[in-house]
C-alpha positions in Angstrom: 0.0 0.0 0.0 1.3 3.4 -0.9 0.8 6.5 1.2 1.7 10.1 0.8 2.2 12.4 3.8 2.3 16.2 3.6 4.4 18.0 6.1 3.8 21.6 7.1 6.4 24.1 5.8 7.8 21.6 3.3 7.1 21.8 -0.4 7.7 18.0 -0.8 5.6 15.1 0.4 6.8 11.9 1.9 5.9 8.8 -0.1 6.1 5.4 1.6 5.4 2.0 0.1 4.1 0.0 3.0 4.0 -3.8 3.3 0.7 -5.4 2.4 0.2 -6.8 5.9 -1.5 -3.6 7.1 -4.9 -2.6 6.0 -6.1 1.0 5.3 -8.4 0.9 8.4 -5.5 -0.2 10.6 -3.3 2.6 9.3 -6.0 5.2 9.9 -6.4 4.0 13.5 -2.6 4.1 14.0 -2.4 7.7 12.6 -5.4 8.9 14.5 -4.0 7.5 17.8 -0.6 9.1 17.3 -2.0 12.5 16.3 -4.0 12.7 19.5 -0.8 12.5 21.6 1.2 15.7 22.1 4.8 15.6 21.0 4.5 12.2 19.5 6.0 10.7 16.3 4.3 8.6 13.7 6.6 5.7 12.9 6.0 3.6 9.7 8.0 0.8 8.1 8.3 0.4 4.4 8.5 -2.8 2.4 12.3 -2.9 2.8 12.2 -2.6 6.5 13.3 1.1 6.7 11.6 3.1 9.4 10.3 6.6 8.8 9.3 8.9 11.7 7.3 12.1 11.2 6.5 14.5 14.1 2.7 14.4 14.3 2.6 18.2 15.0 3.9 18.7 11.5 1.4 16.5 9.6 -0.7 18.4 7.2 -2.4 15.5 5.4 -2.2 11.8 4.8 -3.3 10.2 1.5 -3.8 6.4 1.6 -3.7 4.5 -1.7 -5.1 1.1 -2.5 -3.1 -2.0 -1.8 -1.0 -3.0 -4.8 -2.1 -6.1 -6.7 0.8 -6.1 -9.1 4.2 -4.5 -9.3 4.6 -1.6 -11.6 7.8 -1.5 -13.6 7.6 1.9 -15.4 7.1 0.9 -19.0 4.0 1.9 -20.9 1.9 -0.7 -22.5 2.3 -1.3 -26.2 -0.3 0.4 -28.4 -1.4 -1.3 -31.6 -2.9 0.7 -34.3 -4.9 -0.7 -37.2 -4.8 1.0 -40.6 -7.8 0.9 -42.8 
């Protein structure tokens, strides 16, 4: 599952590709619980095991994508044209 996190006073967003063992609802609960605590950090682990910590006071938005069903490579599909 891919998520994007906006951080206040930063023009870039943080993109994290999470493992598929967490659902969107579980992630929302984890984020909501950490935002309610003053001075806390939101810690997330990506597919490769790297941990990312974001101060919850600096969160501006979180965009949660759908779980991935296939791995994207970056090539465009071939297009076939038929001439009359």
